[in-house]
N, C-alpha and C positions, 0 to 999 in steps of 0.2 A: 547662756549660749544654747541654742537649739542643737540637739543631738539626734541621730537617726539610727534606727535598727533596720537592717537590710532584710527584705523578704524576697521571695523568688521573682515577684513582678514589680517591685518598687520598694520605696523606703517609707517607714513610719516615723513621724517627728515626735519628739518629746522634750520636755524641759525637766531638769532635776534640781531641786532646791532643798537645802538643809542637810543635816547629818543625823542618822539614826535609823530605826526600822522603817521599812518602805510602806508608803501609802500611795497607790496608783489611782489616778483620777481620770475617768473616761467620760467624755461628753456624749450627748445624744446626736441624732441625725440633724444635719444642717447647722451644727454649732461648732465652736472652736474650743481649744483647750483653755483659752482665757476665761471661759465660763466659770472656772474655779479660782479666779483672781482674788476673791475674798476669803476663800477657804484655806488656801495655801499658807497665808501668814499664821493662822491658828495652829496648823499642823507643825510648821517649822518652829514656832515659839515653844511648842510642847515637846520638841526633841525628835521629830520625825523627819524623814526624807520624803518630800512630796514630789511625785512624778506625774506631770500632766501630759496627756497624750492626745494627738489629733487622730481621728478616724482616718482610715484610708480614703483617699479622694477628697479630704477636707484639710483646711488650714495649710500647714507646711508639709503635710504628707503628700506623697506622689499620687498622681492620677494614672489611669491606664491599667488598673487591675481588672482582671477578668470577671470578678464577682465581688459582691458586697453583702453584708448582713451580719447577724448575730454570730454565726459560726466563724466567719472570716475574721471578725473583730476579736473573738476569743483566741483564735490562732495567732493573731498579731500580738495580743497581750502575752500569750505563752512565750512567744519568741523574745519579747521584751524582757520578761522576768527571767528567762533562761540566760539572757545576756547580762542582766544586772546581778544574777547569781544569788538571789534571795527571795523568799516568799514575801507576799504583801497583803495588806488589807486593800481590797479593790472597791473603789467608790464608782458606781456607774449610774449615770442619769439617762432616763428614757430607754432607748435601745441599748445604751451602754450597760444598763442593768441586766438585760437579757443576755448580753455577751458575758457578763460576770457570772451569771448563773451557769451558763454552759461551761465556762472555764473551770468553775469550782467542781462541777461534776466530772469533767474530762481530765483535769490535772489538779486534783485536790491538794497535792503537796505544794502547789504554788500559791494557794489562797489561805490566808490566816483568818480572814473575815470578809463579809460582804456588806456594804452599805448601798442599798438600792433606793435611788432618789427619783421620784416620779416614775416608777418602774413599769416598763413594758416587758413582762415575762410570759405573756400569753396574748393572743390576738383578741381585740375587742369586737363587739358586735357592730359590723359595718355592712350596710346594704350594698348590693351590686351597683346601684345608682351612685351612692356615695363614693365607691371605689373608682368608678368611671370619671366622676367629676374631679376627684382629687388627682387622678392620673393626668387629666387634661390640664388642670391648674398648675401642676408641677412638671409640665413638659419643658424640654430644654430651652426653647427660644425665650420664654418669659419666666423661667423659674426664679431668677434673682428678684424680679419685681414682685412676684407672688409671695416669695418668702419675706420680703421687706414688709408687706402689709399683713401677713399672717402671723409672723413670729410675735409681734407685740400682744396679740390676743392670748398667748400662752403665759404671759406675765400678769395674770389676773392678781389683784391685790397690790402690794407695794412693788415699785420698780426701783432698781439701783439708780443712784444719782447719775451714773455714767452710762445709762442704758442706751441713749442715742448714739454715743460713740461706739459701744459694743455692736449695736445693730449695723452701723456703718461698716464696721470691720467685717462682720459676717457677710454682708451683701457684696462688699468689695472682693472678698475671697471667692465668692461664687462667680464673679464676673471674669475671673482669670481663665485663660485658655484651658479647656478640658474639665474644669471643675463643675460647671453646670451639668455636663454630660454624666459625670460620675455621680452627682447627687441624684439626677433623674434615674440612673440605673439602680441606685440604692432604693429609691421609692418604689420602683417597679418590682423589686425582688424581695423586699423586706417581709419576713414571715417569722413570727415569734413562737410558732408551734415547736420549733427546735429547742427553744428554751423551756417551754412548758413540759415537754416530754422528759426533761432531765431534772425537774424539780425534786422528784423523789430520791435522787441520788446525792443531793447536796447535804453535807453534814457540817459545814462550817458555820460559826456564829453569824447571825444576820440581823441587821437593823434596816427597817423600811422607813424611809422618810418621804412623806407625802404632803404637798400643799393642800390646805383645806379647800382651796378654790381651783384646784387643778382642772382645767376645762377638757382635758383629754379623757376623763373618766366620768361616767354618769353619776357615780357615787364614790368619790375619792377615798373616803374613810373605809367603806366596805371593801374596796380593792386592796387597800393597805392592810386591813385586818386579815383578809383572805391569804395574801402573800405571806404575811408574818406567821399565820397559823400553819400554812403549808410547809414553811421552812423552819418551824419551831423557833422563830425569832421574835423580835419586838418591833412595834410600830410607833412612829412619832408623827403626829399631825402638826403641821406648821401653820399658824394663823396668818391671814393676810398674804398668802403666797399661792402661786399657781404651779406651773410645771417645773419651775426652777427655784425651789426654796433655798438651795445653797447660795444662790446669788441674790435672792430677794430678802432673805432673813438670815444672813450669815452670823449675826450675833446670837441666834438660837441654834442654828445647825452646826456651826463651827465647834462649840464646846461639846455638843453631843457626839460628833464624829471623833473628836479627840479622845473623849472618854471611852467610846466603843473601841477605837483603835488601840488604846492602851491596854484594855482588857483582852482584846483578841490576840495581840502580840505576846502578852504575858501568859496566855492560856487560862486566864481567870474565868 
């Protein structure tokens, strides 16, 4: 059953499965909490409580928020963890990773560990022309159609057997009243400088998980190693995977996240 945490401008949706220490899983821009459908069973079987969250303006969370981004997502996660009453290992994909970094710096008592998957914790090198073209492509009238054709390119390597169904769910979610506008607002305001500026304050154990074929980075391994080195953490490169290794290669990522979460919660 979907549960909600109330925020000043709306509600944030989440699902809670299992019993044990908390692992909170945060999707990236334009995705749904069901992106972690293959990772949750690994965590629950290992004795964790897996909490999957929808970003504001996505999935079953409300639209109509005044702002979107890494800071806002971190604040939503802080409210969720305050309500759950326990610290968690935070697993963040894409912009969810930037939010996890910001949360770990701002509220370190809430974060036992960070798993950063395909992480955006700093802005990439993007030309002004690329920014303009992306803004036009992701404008509200046709954003759902654009995303239907663009999202598959991020699944370089293997795709889940149910990828078509997941893609249909993502696009259907965007077509609901208000959700395309919320997504467009996020794309216009997203800035990972706020996460990069807080990297030096993060002291929590960190695991970086990066697909070897992640098309969002010119050199995925170099980016993963830089983040891991900056946060004094470890990096895991996942073969035959793009921007969503947790969904593309769960048989590899699942055990790694379980092992990391076990050590992080035990303080090892």
